[in-house]
N, C-alpha and C positions, 0 to 999 in steps of 0.2 A: 362920832358922838353917839348917834343912835345905835350903832352896832355895839359900842361898849355897854350900853344900857340893856340891850337885849341879851347880851352875854351874862351880865350879872343877874338878870332875872331868871334865865334858864338855870344858872348855878344854884340859886335859891331854891328853885322848884325841883332840882334833881333829888331823888330819894336817897337817904343814906345807906350804907352797905348792910346795916342791920335789917332794913326793910326788904332789900333784895334776898337776904338769907331767908327771912320769914316767908317771902313769896315762894322760894324754891322748896322750902320745907312743906308748904301747902301743896305745892306740885307733887312733892314726894308722897305726901300722905294721900292725895287724890288718885295717884296712879295705881292704886291697889297693891297688896303684897309689899308693905313698906319693909325695908331691910333685907331685900332679896340678896343684895350684894353690898355689903357695907363699905368695901374699898371703893366701888364706883360711886356710891352715894357720898363718901367722904370727899372724893375728888370733886364732886359737883358742889358741894357746900364750900370747899376751900376756894373754888373759883368764884363763887358768889360773894364770899366775904372779902376777896381781894378787890371786888369792885367791877369784875368782868361781866356781871350781869346774868339774868336768868337764861338768855339765849346761849351764851357760851357754856354755861353750866349744864344746860340740857343737851347741847351738842357733845359734850364730853360724856354724859351718861350714855347717849345712844352709841357712841363709839366704843365706850367701854364694854357695854353689853354685847354688842356685835362682835367685838374682838373675842370675847369669852364664849361666843356660840349661843348665847341666849337672845335669839332674834325675836321672839315674842315679847320679851321685856324691852328690846331695842325698839320695836315697833310702837309700844305703848309710850315710851319716852318721845319717839319721833312725832306722834300725835299731839303730845303737849307742846312739842317745839313748834309745830305748825300753828298752834294757837297763840303761843306767847311771843314768838319771833319768826313769822314767815318769811321775812326777807333774808334772814340768814340761814334758812333750813336747806337751801338747794344742794350744797356740797355734802352735808350730812346724809341727805336722802340718797344722793348718788352713791356714796360710799356704802350705805346700808344695802342698796340694790345689788352692787356688785359682790358684797359679801354674801348676800342670800343666794345669788347665782352660784357662787363658789361651793356653797353647802347644799345646793339642790333645792332650795326653797323658792320655786319658780313663782308661785302665786304671790309671795311676799315681795320678791324682787319687782314683779310687775306693778304691785301697789306702790312701792317706793318711787319707781320711775314716773308713774302716773300722778302721784301726789306732789311732784316736783313744782314749785311755783313757776308760772309762765307768764312772760310779757306779751305784748301784742305781736312783736316780731320774735319768733322763737328761733334761737340759733340752730345750725344744723346738727350739733352734737346732741342737743336736747330732743330734736325731732327724731334722731336715730334711736335714742332711748324709748321714746314713745313707740316707734315702730317695733323695737324688740318686745315691748310690753303687749303690743297688739298680737304679735306672733305667739306670746306665752298664753294669752287669753284664748286665742283661736285653738291652740292645742289642747286647752282645758275645756273647750267647748262653750265658753262664756261669750256668746255672741253679742249680747247687749254691751258688754264691756269693750268688745272688739270694735264695735260701730262707734262707741264713744271715743276710743283712742284714735280711730281713723279721722273722725270729725275734728278732734283736736289737732291732728296733723294738717288737715286742710285749712283750718283757721290760722294755725301758726305759720304756714307757708303762703298764706294768701297774699302777702305783700310782694312776693316774687313768683309770678305765673309760671316761669320756667321751672322753678324748684317744685311748685305744686304739681306740675305735669309730671316731673320725674318721680315724686313720691307716688302718684297714682299709678304710674307705669310699673312701679315695683310690685304691685299686687299680682302681676302675672306670674311672679315667682311662686305663688301659693298653689297654683294650678299643677297637679301632679305630686305635690308634696304634702298636702293637706287632705284630709277626708272630704271627699266630694259632697258628702251630705251636708257638711258644715258650710262649705262655700256655697252650695245651692241655696241654703237658708240665709246666709248672709247677703247674697247678691240677688236674691229674689228669682232663682232659676228652679224651675219645677223639677221634681224627681222623675227618675225613669218610672217604667211600668212596675208596679208591685214593690218588691223589696229593693230593687236596683236603684243605685244612687244616680244623680244626674250625669249625663254624658259629658266627657271632657270638652267635646267641641262646643256644647252649649255654654259651658263656663267661659271658654275662650271667646266665643262670640259675644257674650254679655259684657265681658270686660272691654273687648275692643270697641264695641259700639258706645259704651259709656265713656271710654278714653276720647273717642272722636267727637262725642258730644260735648265734652267739658274742656278738653285740653288740645283740640286739633291745631289751633293757631299757635299756642304758646309752647307746644311741645317740641317744635322743630320738624323739618321736613323728614328727617330720617325716621323718626319714630312714626310719623304719620304714614309714610310709605310702608313701614313694616306692618302697621295695623291694617292698612287697605289690603295688603297681600294676605294677611291672616284671615280676614273676613272673606276674601274672595276664595281662598282655599277651602275654607269650612263649607261655603255655599256651593263650590264645585263639587266637593265630595259628597255632600248631601243630596245633590241633584241626580245621582246615579244609584241605582239599585244593586248593581253588581258590577265590580270593577276588578281588573286584572293588572297588578303592578302599576296603578295610576291611571289606566285607561278604562273607560267604560265599555268593556267588551266582554263577550262570552268566548272562552277558548275551547275549541274541539279538535281533538286529533282524530284523523280518519286514515285508515290504511288505503293505500293506493290499490288500484286494480292492476297496474302494471308499473314496473320500475322504470320504464323509459317511455317518453311520449312518442319518440320516433317509430317504435314498433309497438305501439299501445294496444289497448283493448278495442279491436275492431268487431262490431257486432251488428246484427240486424235488429231493428226495432221489434219489441214484443207488444207493442201497444195494440190492444184489441180495437178492431174497427167493424163496423156493419155497413156493407158485407165485409167478411175477412179479406184481407189483401194476400195474394199469394206471395210465397217466399222470395221469388225472384223480383218482386216489385216493392218489397219493404225498404224503408230508408236505412242507409248504412251510417252508422254513428262512429265516432272516434272518440274514445274516452281517454282523456289525459289528465290524470290526477297526481300531481307530484306530492311527495310526503312533506307538506307544509301545513301550518295550523290553519284552521278555518276560524276567522275571527268575525263575529257578528256584534252589532251594537246591542248593549243590554237595556237600552231605554233610558234616556236621560231627560229630566225635566227641562223643557226649553226655557221657561221663565227663570228658574234657578240658575241655569247656565248663562244666560244673558246678563243676570245681575252679577254673577261671579266675574264675568269678562270685563264688565264695567269697572269693577274694583281693581282688577289686575291692570287695566289700562291706566286707571288713576295712579296706581302705585308706581308703574314705569314712568309716567310723566313727572310725578314728584321727584323720582330718583334722579332726573337730569340736573336738578338744582342742588344736589347733596354732594359734598366733598368732605369725607371723613379721613382723618390721619390713620396711619397704619396701626398706631397704638391704641386707638379709641376702642374701648370695650364694646361699643355698639356695632362696630364694623363687621364682625363675623355674622351677627344675626341680620344686619341690613343686607349683606350680600346673599345670604341664604334666602331671604324674603324675596329679593329681586329675582333670583335664579328660579324660585317657585313660581312667580308671576309669569315669568318669560316661558317656562316649560309648560305651564298649564295652558297658556295661550297657543302654544305649538300643538298641545294635545287636541285642542278644539278642531285644528286643521287635520290632524292625523285621524281623529275619529270621523270627521267628515268624509276623508278619503277612504276610510274602511267601510263606511256605510253607504257608499255610492252604489246605486243600482246598476248592474250590468245589463247590457242590451239583451233582450229576450227574443226580439223579432228579427235578429240578424239571419239573413238567408244567403248562403254561398252557392247553392245549386237548387235547381227545381226538383220537385218530387219525382221519383223514378217512374212511377206508374203513369204519370201524365204523358210520357213519351209513346206509350203503347196504346193510348186511348184515342178513338177517332170521334168521340162524342163532341159536338160543338161546344158545350159548356166546358168540357176539359181542355180543349184547344184554346179556349179564351183564358182559362186559368193558367195554362202554361205560358201564354204570351205575357200575362200580368207578372207571373213569378220570374220570367226571364228578365223582364224590365227591372223588377226589385233586385235581382242578382247583380245587374249591371251597376245599379247605384250602390249597393252594399259592398260589392267587391272593389269598386274603384274609389268610393268616397267614405262611407260610413265605417267600415271595418279598419281601414288605415287611419282614419281620423280618431276612432276609439283608442287604437294602439298608440298612436303618437301622443294624444291628450293624456292617457293614462301614464305613459312614461315621463312626459314632461312635468306632470303634477308630482309624481313620485320623486323625481330628481330634484325638483325645487325644494320639497319638504325635507328630503335628505340633506341637502346643502345647508338648509337653516338649522338642522339638528346637528350637523357636524361643526358649524360655526359656533353654536351654543356649546358644544363639548370642548372646542378648542379654548374658548374663553374660560370655561370651568377649570381647564388644565388637569383633568383627571379627578377621580374621587366619585362620590355618590351621584352628583348631578351629571357628570360625564357619562357614567355608566347608564343612567336614565336615558341619555340622548343616544347612545350606541345601541340600547336595546330597542328603542322606538325606530331607529334607522334599519335595524335588522328586521324588525316587524314590517316595515314598509316594503322592503326588498322582498321578503317572503310573500306578503299579500300581493304584491305586483305580480310575482310569478303565478301565484294561484288564481289571480283574477283573469289573467289572459288564458289560462288553461280551462277555466270554468266557462268560458264562452261556448255554448253549444249551438250551432247554427240550426235554424228551423228547417226541418225536412231532410237533414243529414247530407249525405254526399251521393253523387251519381254512381260511383263504383269504389272499390276498395283502394285503388291506386290514388284517387283524388283524397280520400280519407287519410291515407298514410302520408301523403305530401303535406296535408294541413297539420298532421301530428308532428311531422319532422320540422315544420316552421315553428310551431310552439315549443318543441324541444330546444331548438336553437335559441329561442328567446328566453326560455326560463332558466337554462344552465348558468349563465353569468349572473342572473339575479340570485339564485340560490347560493352561488359562491360568494357573492357579496354579502348576503345575509349571514352566512357562516363566519366571515371575516369579522363582521361587527360583533356577533356573539362571542366570538373568541377574544376579541379586544376587550370586551366587557369582562370576562371571567378572568383574564390575565390581570386587569387592573385591580379587581377585587382581591385576588391572591397576593399581589404585590403589596397591597396596603393592609391586608389581613382584615378587610371589611366584607365579611360574608353575609350580605343583607338580602332582602327578598329579590332585588333586581339581579343580583350575582346568581342566585338560584334559578331565576327565570331564564337568564342567558344560558346557564348550564344545562338546564332541561331542553331548551331548543337544540343545543348542540347534540345532545343524545338522540333526540328524535330525528334529527337530520343525518344520523349515522356518520357524524363527524368524528375523527380520532380526537379524543380529549387531551388537552395538555396536562392533565393532572388527574389525581384520583381522590374523589371527595372523601372517601373513608380514610385516606392517609392524612389529608388536610385537617380532619378532626381529630387526629391521634387514635383512630381505630383502624390498625393496619389490616388490609384485606388479604394481601398476597405474602406478606412477610412475617405474619404472626406465627409463632411456634405453637404447634399442637401436638400433645402426646398421643402417639398411636398405641403404644404398649407400655406397661409398667413392669419393670423386672423385680421380683421378689425373691429373697434368698430363703431357701427351704432346708439348708443344712448348715451346721456349724462351719464357719469358714476356716477355723484353725485346722479341721481335718481334711481339708481340700486345697488342691493346688489352684493358683489363679486361672489356669486354662481350662480347668474342668468344673468351674462352678455351675451347679445345676440352677437354672433359673426358671421360674413358673411364669409364663406370659399371660398376663391378665388383661382383659380388653379395657 
């Protein structure tokens, strides 16, 4: 009974069709430029007279003007619609925004998507339109409106923490695709020195740290592991002042004094002494310098490196609890982030190996001149040196060689296992390049050990050089095999990146026969290109000559 009474009261209170028409006419009059399109206005009035209401009439006006390409008029009617009937304006604004995109009116499209009425829980389709509006505003440089759109996305997705984390994650797409000055101003990242925009690393670091601060728990372990790896990579790279293909080292090629260690450069020491030592008493040195790169640490910030390693370790721990399907769009990025974390952790061990100090006080023979001296202090020094030779020859020198070889073999095994898991490609080439570097550095390290005082005679020096030559030969062959495997993989995949060229340059410096020709790979033939040597020019009318006697002027 009460429901019937309320229905009757509402029916009495409903305005007649004429009042709706009058309201529409007032809206038409207030919109400015009445009578712009009589057909559209007539359709609106007809709908109002039929009792459809002002909302339906204004929706028809917006659609009519948008279809005719009069987007400014459509926007004015849309603004009236938002005042008169905001609850029914959503579909009309979406249609207006899409029509504006079709006609290239990006700012109007962004306004339409932003003006769409929103509930407390915004559906994903509407959030996607807000994201599109934010991208348009960012492209136009309207940072205040971009911030407002992003805040609206955060509020609209606040009921679902996982969705909120995913929307925040998508902001990474802007790095590299948007002017870095705009992103720096939007994210509070300072510009570079002078005119230069902010560094991309700074933008990535700002986004990654903000993501961990706001969405570390709700975003899932996979995204958190990727973010930790990203932060670690940036800190790792920033902690080095000069790096070569990922390693914080300086590379120097030095010409060898001899091509063979076994019959190397045997010379007398030219070091000046007071009083001068006669020639027959000078130390005999054995120089053995294979043609391998000299890698020296370029100087890494220890604090930054330790912090980077902590992020890498955290990423690897988080990855143990992640299981992504093969079709998951996040899987390639997740696998790449884990590969970077594992490879940079290996780089720390490789750099430590390359920066290890070689023994400088190793003595394999006493000084030559001490044997011919009868002074008591010289005889005492001779006995001291003989005792040191006994210790170094029996313990220190073999221990150094064994320790150096064991450490290099362990690192190479870890790198090869990493390359096998990668299955080829960029990360496998990184591992092969580092394995080759280790083998070459191992060969060079054992050849760079110069005993204090030299050797007693040339035969002893040559025996020492022969031993080094026997040790370094297999190491250099192993390095060449790694570098060749790296170049072959790059050619097979047509991925000629920096690591490929690093391996290729090593093969050239090691005088290894290359399996390819770089000029041919890049389509610039070096040996097969045709080159005109002479140009034949006809100097007489050919009708007066036989083909066998055509005079030709040879021009260079």
